[in-house]
N, C-alpha and C positions, 0 to 999 in steps of 0.2 A: 534301768529296764532289763528284764531278764530275757535273753535271746538265746536261741540254740546256736551252737558253734558254727553251723552251716550258714547262719545269717549274719555272721560277724565279718564277712568279706568287705563290707562297706568301709571298714576301718583301715583297709590296705591301701586306699587311695583317697584323694580329695576331689571334689567336684570341679575344681578349677584347673585340673590337669587331665588331659586326655590320655588314651592308651599309648600314644607315641611320646608322651612326656612333654607335650607342648601345652601352652596356655589355652585353656578352654574358656572363652569369654562368657561371662554370666549376663543374661538378659532377664532380670527379675521382673515379674508382673507388677504393675503399678499397685501399691498397697492402698487400702482404704479401711475405714472402720473407726470405732470409738478410741481405741488406744493410739492409732495413728494420728487422729485429730488431737488427742491430748499431747502427744509428742510434738505436734506442730505448734501448739500454744506455748509449750516449754521452750521450743526453739526460738520463738519470737522474743521471749524474755532473755534467753541466752544471747541472742544476737544484739539485743539492745544493750546488755551489759558489756559484751565483748567489744563492740565498736564504740560505745559511749564512755567507758571507763577512762581511756587516755585523756579525755577532755576535762575530767574532774580534777580539781586541784584543792589542796588544803594547805593554807599558809604559804601559798605561792609554789608549792611543790606538787608533783603528780601524786594521786592517791595510791598508785601502784606502779612500781618501777623495778626492773631487774637489770641494772646497768653493770654488766659483768666487766666491761673494759675498765671502768673507773672504780670497780669494787664497791658500788653503792647500791643498796637495795632498800626500797621503800614499800612497806606493807601497811595499807590503810593509814597512811600518814606517819608511821613510825619508821625512822631511818635506821638502817643496819649497816655497819661498817665491818671490815675484816675482823676487828676486835670482838664483834658480836657473833661471829660465825658459829661458836659453840651453841648459841641459842638457836640459830638457823638450822644447824645440824640436828639438834634435838627435835626441832619442829619437823624436819624431814623424817626422822625416826618415828615420830608419832604418826605422821602421815602414812608411812609404810605399814605400821601396825594397824592403823585404821582400815587401810585397804584390805589387809589380811582378814580382819574381823568382819568387815562388810562383805567380803567375798564368801567367807565361811557361811554367813547367814543368808545373804541375798544373791549370791552368784555374780553374774556379769551384768547386773542392772545398770551399773555405771556405763558400760560399753554401749548399751542400747539407748540410754536416755540422756547422758551427759557428756560422753566422749566427743571432743571436737571433730575427730575424724568421722564418726558416724553422723554427727549433726550436719557438717558441711557436705558430706558425700550424699547422704540419703535425703536430707531435707532441703538442700539447695541445688547442688550440681545434678543430682538425679532428677529433680523436678524440672530443671531446665531441659534436660534430655527428653523427658516425657513430653514437654511442651513443644519442642522442635521436631523430634523424630517419632513421637507417638509411643504407644505401649510396647511391650516386649516383642510381640510378633512383628510389628512394623520396624522396630529397631533391627531385628534379625534379618528381615528382608532388605532393609537399607544397606546393611553391611555386605550382603551378597550381591547387591545390585551393581550395575556398571556405573562408571562415573559420568552420569548425565547431568543436565542442568540442575535438576531438583536435588540430587545428592550433593553436588558441589555447593549449592546455595545453603543447604541445611548444615553441612559440615563446616563451612566458613562461618556461618552465623554462630554455631555452637563454639567454635574455636575462639571467636572474638569475645563472646560472653564468658567463657571459661577463663581466658587470659585476664579479662577485666576484673573478674571477681578474685582471681588469684593475686592480682596486683593490689587490690583493695585489702585483702588479708595480709599481704606482705607489708604494706604501709602500716597497718594496725599493729602487727607484730613488732616492727621497728619502734613504734611509739612506746611499746612496753619495755623495749630494750634501751632506748636512748632518750625517750620522752618526746611528746608531741612537738614541743618547741624546736627541738633539734631536727626533727623530720621536716617541719615547716621551713627551716633555714635551707634545707636541701633544694627547695623549690624557689627560694627568693634570693639566694646568694650564688656566686659563681660556681660553676661545676667543679672547677679545680680544687675548691676548698672542701669538697665533700665526696671525693672519689671513693673512699671506703664505704660510706653510708649508701651511696648510689649503687656500688657494686653489690653490697649485701641485698639491696632492694631487688636487683635483677636476679640474683641467685635465689632468693626466697620466692619470687614470682615463678621462676622456672620450676622449683621444687614443688610448690603447691599445684601448679598446672599438671606436672607429671604425675603427682599422687592422685589427683582427682579425675584425670582424663585417662590414665593408663593403669597405674598400680592398684588403685581402688581397694577391693576387699583383701588384696594381698598384704596390705598394711596390717590388718587384723590377724591374718593367718600366719604371716611370716615375720614381720618386722616388730610388732608390738610385744614387749616382754610380758605384759599383763595376761595376754592370752595363754602364755606358757605357764604362768603361775597358777592359773585356775585349776589345772590338772592336779596340782599338789594340795590346793586349799579346799576344794570342794569335797563334801562328803554326802552321805545319803540323806542328811537332814537339811542340806543347803536348798534355798529356794531358787529354782531355775525355770526357764520355759520348758515345759515337759508335756509329753503326750501320754494321756491316760490309757495305757494299754490294757488295763483291767476292764475298762469299759469299751474300748475301741476294737479289740481283737475278738474273734477273727474278722478281718476286713471282708466286706461283702458289698457288691454293687446293689443298691436299692433304689426304689422309687418312692416318691412322696406317699405317705400314709400306708406303705407296705409293711406288713408284720413279718420282718425277715428273720427274727429269732436269732440273729447273730450279733456281731459287734457293731458299734455305731459308726465306725470309720467306713465310709463308702468308697474309699480308695480313689478319690478324684484327682489326687496329686497336686492340688492347688497350693498346699502348704509348701511343697517343694518349689513350685514355679514362682512363688512370691518371695522366696528366701534370697537375700542379697549375697549370701555366700554359697548358695546352691546345695545345701544339705537337706536331708530328709529327717525332720525332727522326730519322726516315728521310730527311728533307729535308736533313740535315746540321747542322753547328753553327749554332745560332741564338742571338740576343741574349737571348731569353726563357728559355733553359735555365739552371736553377740547379744542375744536377748533383745532384739529389736521389736519383737511382738507382732511382726507382720503376719506370721503364720497363725497367731491367735485370732486376729481379726478375720483372716480369710476363712479359717475353720468355723468360727462362730457364724459367719455369713452363710456358709453351706448348711450348718446344722439348723439354722432358722428356716432355710428353704425346704428342708426335708422334715420339718416339724420334730426335731430332736433337741434335747437340752444342749445349750452352749457349754463351753468349758472342756471340750474333749482335749483341746490343747490349751494349757493355762499355766499360770505361775503356781508351782507346787514343788514339793520335795519328793525324792524317790520313795522314802518311807511313807510320806503322806499319801502317795498313790497306791503303793503296795499294801499298806496296813490301814489306810484311811485314817492316818494320824494328822493332827494339827502340828504346827510348828512348835518344837520343843527347844527350850533354852538349855543346850547341852553343857556338859562340863568344859568341853573345849571352848565353847562360846564364852562361858563365864571366865575362863582363864585369860582369853584375849581381852575381855572387857576390863578385868582387874588391872592388867598391864597397861592398857590404854588410859585408864583413870589415873594411875600413878604418874605416868609420863606427862599427861596433860596438867596435873597438879604441879609438877616440877617446872613445866614450861610457863605456866601462869605465874609462878613465883619468880622465875628468872626475868620475865617480862616486866612485872610490877616493881622489881627491885633493880632493874637495869639502870645504870647511871648514864647520863648524857655526856659525861666527861670521863676521860681516862688519862692517867699519867704514869709513866715508867721512869724511874731514876736509877741509873747504874754508875758505878765508879768507872772513870775513864780507863780504857784498856792500856796495859803496859806501863802504868804509873802507880807508884806506891804512895808517897806523901811528899810534901814540900815544906821545908823549913821556912818560917816567916820571921820578920823582925819582931822585937819585943817578946821573945820567948813564946812564939806561937807556931802552930803547925796547921797545914791545910791538906785537903784532898780535892781532886778535880772530879766533877760529876757531869754526866750528860743527862738531859731530861727530854723525854718525848711526850708531847701533849696531843691528845685527840679531843676535838670538839665536835660532838655529834649534833649540836643545836644549829639554829639558823642565825645566831648572833655571834659576832666576834667578841673574844674575851681577853681582857688584860689579865696577866697572871703574876702572882707574887708567891714567893716560897719562904718558909720560915722553919728553922730547927726548933722543935717543941720540947725536947727532953733534955737539952743541954744549952748553956749560954754560948751562942755561936754567932759569927758574922757570915753573911752571904755576900759574895762578890761575883756579880755577873760578868761573863765574858762576852763582850759585844753589846748589842742593843737590848732594851727591855724585852721581857718575854711576853709575847702575845700569840694567840692562835685564832686564825680566821674561822668564820662559820663553815661548818662541814669540812674541816680541813685538819691536817696533821702538821705540827710544828716541832722543831727541835732546837735545843740550845745547850749551853755549857755554863757552869758556875763553880766557884770554889766555896767550900765550907771551911771556915777558919776557926780553930779552937785554941784556947790557951793550953799549954802543955800541962799545966797543973790540973786542968779539968779532965784530962785523959788518964784513966786509971788502968787501962789494959791495952794490949796491942791491937785488938779488934773490938771496937765499940759499936753498939747499935744506935743509929740515928733515926729519929722519927721526924720526917720532914712533912710539913703541912703545905698543901697546894691551895692557894686562895685566889679568888676572883671577886673584885668589888667587895672586899672584906668578908666574903663568904667562903668558908672552907668547902672545897669540892672533893678533896681526897687527902688521905694520909698515907705516905709511902715510907716503908722501912728499908734502910740500906746500911752498909757497913762503913765504918771509918777506921782506916789503918794509921798506926803511929809507930814511932820509935820508942816504945815503952821502956826498953832497957836503958836508954840514955836519959830519959826523963826522970828516972829514979835517982 
């Protein structure tokens, strides 16, 4: 939006901080309208998925799990272990590029429509507050009122409900981190066996309560890094919640059916009163705006009452408003899309070719070779086996490019389901079969007569004496 320098003073401060530098509490007007109702429907779906996903299992495992302590991650039934972190890392890179591309095109739509902070704050906790304390004016009056019976009753009731919901969210989060089965054990087994999990539950509950009862919009303004990113990513072609200043200015107080001959904005200020971050969207795109669309619904309602076209505040780009242009697929957008397509292709390839097993074979440290009877020589190796499947596997190893004997150290090699196993073995060769000091061995790793991997390693010998 083009503004005179004298009107840029709003950027020197934020609505949530007063002139003394103290927190200015925001009491947003209760929103309503078509977009708010649509957000409500999406919230129901979101909550159904969020609270229901931990109960869904595939082959006895959670459909989604982020078990950081045990380094086990399950995404839609696929198990990822530390050996797969490069795939996970690439996935995160793709996600970051997607965010960048999405923000360049659509601004902070995610913040207003899909961000958990916005959904829980505006569609759950704020609704409870409206239900108990009333709309913005009643909440403001209650805050200033003395602690009488009515205020105590309302505040205690709100506290109980806020804590209860925070506790429910904390339990669900733990289900994503350690699985629903482990959370259930916390309630059925002795307290002393789950001190860590219960402590985490208490901490999460307190954090969520603090965020939704006190921190609130400060999460979007101060804590969230995505809000800082948008200042770099947005350009004049990005779709944002925008005020059509070409149509709205100059502002003018009007009455219904009055031919005022000026801008359509009647300067009612309701777009400011309904904003959960306290900004005036008429000042242009601002860092605090989370694209919640509350101002769009409120402005459309006012426009209908004064018989003016809706859309004075709407989803649009700056160029779209200034030049009356439609969304253009710019070179920048094309570049982001190309990078995203390439990365997604690599990710799909890695996922489809990902092995359920892994084996690493290394020569034992600090040892060269061992002379054996009957003119033979051996090397000692260590093997590390990773089984990403849900079945235990017996393991056999064979040297495939030279006639060799395998002599295991200890018991037979096996690896349990979803586990890592280690072992040691000797590779014994006839000295006559060794042609150089360092030979390449190709060792096949088999399970149930099926090769799961071929590993190459070195075999050292005393070649000078064998000659």
